[in-house]
SEMI-768416 format. One record per residue: residue in three letters; x, y negated, z of N, C-alpha, C in turn. Coordinates in steps of 0.001 Angstrom, whole numbers, padded with zeros to 6 digits, always signed. Layout:
BEGIN
AlaXYZXYZXYZ/...
//
This chain:
BEGIN
Met-088754+019991-066396-087755+020646-065580-086417+020566-066226/Pro-085307+020497-065382-083973+020088-066137-083669+021761-066491/Thr-082665+021586-067681-082155+022736-068166-080898+023202-067479/Ser-080157+022432-066689-079087+022867-066193-078950+022257-064550/Tyr-078280+022911-063664-078154+022378-062635-076562+022234-062143/Glu-076172+021240-061120-074910+021385-060750-075083+021604-059167/Val-074232+022415-058868-074004+022717-057534-072727+022520-056757/Trp-072652+021712-055716-071372+021420-055123-071476+021636-053507/Thr-070301+022323-053069-070463+022621-051637-069055+023003-051195/Arg-068726+023020-050107-067435+023296-049617-066916+024803-049768/Thr-068144+025571-049615-068090+027028-049687-068479+027512-051033/Met-067535+027958-051916-067922+028347-053265-068815+029440-053269/Gln-068845+030415-052428-069573+031590-052121-071016+031168-052075/Arg-071181+030267-051027-072750+029846-051008-073192+028979-052004/Ala-072297+028189-052772-072678+027548-054001-073171+028501-055169/Arg-072507+029446-055244-072903+030367-056214-074083+031269-056013/Arg-074267+031700-054720-075492+032209-054412-076719+031370-054571/Ala-076541+030006-054252-077662+029137-054219-077887+028819-055811/Ala-077037+028837-056508-077107+028530-058001-077759+029663-058826/Cys-077190+030949-058482-077689+032263-058871-079179+032433-058650/Ala-079518+031785-057603-081113+032032-057137-081906+031231-058169/Leu-081404+030220-058666-081935+029307-059569-081927+029615-061206/Leu-080697+030191-061332-080403+030351-062815-080040+031719-063190/Thr-079997+031899-064529-079707+033263-065116-078267+033124-065624/Ser-077807+031953-065806-076383+031784-066275-075363+031214-065098/Glu-074170+031373-065405-073173+030947-064396-073070+029732-064328/Pro-073248+028945-063114-073093+027527-062924-071703+027031-063069/Arg-071646+025682-063258-070168+025142-063065-069778+024834-061556/Arg-068760+025049-061110-068513+024897-059619-067425+023997-059642/Tyr-067511+023141-058407-066545+021983-058172-066105+022157-056636/Arg-064907+021789-056437-064423+021423-055139-064218+020092-054724/Asp-064436+019197-055627-064324+017721-055581-065590+017181-056305/Tyr-066334+016565-055414-067503+015970-056014-067301+014790-057118/Thr-066059+014095-056814-065745+013126-058031-065608+013750-059281/Arg-065045+015009-059425-065050+015776-060749-066481+016126-061302/Met-067315+016485-060388-068679+016955-060586-069460+015534-061369/Leu-069192+014468-060517-069929+013297-061017-069407+012619-062463/Ala-068065+012964-062549-067332+012566-063835-067785+013372-065038/Asp-068095+014602-064743-068674+015411-065927-069958+014993-066389/Gly-070734+014243-065604-072083+013734-066204-073217+014813-066339/Gly-074253+014418-066963-075397+015283-067186-076136+015495-065838/Leu-075971+014919-064919-076725+015129-063777-078063+014716-063543/Asp-079114+015333-063132-080578+014772-062821-080716+014252-061677/Gly-079852+014656-060614-080028+014030-059414-078803+014648-058446/Val-078749+013981-057261-077743+014365-056295-078139+014461-054930/Ile-077941+015572-054200-078353+015579-052873-077070+015532-052035/Val-076877+014532-051214-075560+014487-050321-075950+015150-048972/Ala-075373+016354-048836-075416+017058-047677-074176+017370-047115/Thr-073380+016286-046615-072150+016162-045950-072320+015644-044517/Ser-071223+015613-043932-071237+014840-042635-071504+013356-042765/Ala-072147+012707-041642-072876+011303-042056-071718+010466-042369/Pro-070662+010513-041871-069547+009385-042214-069120+009476-043514/Ser-069242+010493-044406-068939+010395-045871-070034+010156-046800/His-071427+009754-046223-072608+009522-047178-072410+008517-047673/Pro-072090+007370-047280-072014+006038-048046-071087+006147-049184/Gln-069870+006726-049235-068983+006716-050234-069567+007857-051373/Ile-069880+008876-051050-070423+009743-051925-071830+009388-052571/Ala-072751+008623-051896-073891+008107-052277-073617+006755-053383/Ala-072533+006195-053038-072299+005050-053809-071638+005502-055171/Ala-070848+006614-055199-070289+007165-056280-071366+007839-057055/Ala-072332+008367-056643-073321+009176-057289-074030+007960-057999/Leu-074268+006858-057425-075334+005710-057958-074667+005138-059285/Glu-073153+005147-059224-072491+004641-060253-072390+005519-061429/Ala-072562+006998-061158-072290+007783-062255-073249+007967-063344/
//
């Protein structure tokens, strides 16, 4: 089981609620997925955006 989680969403309140349901500490929050990927330490990435953006985000995640 991972020791940390990364949450990225366009709505920061939704991200915080989702992360807090999993964690007891404050999660790192991002408004830009490229910054999240650059920080590293990810165990996995779920792309939950509109379909046209999937290839770009998925390719960036695979390279990270």
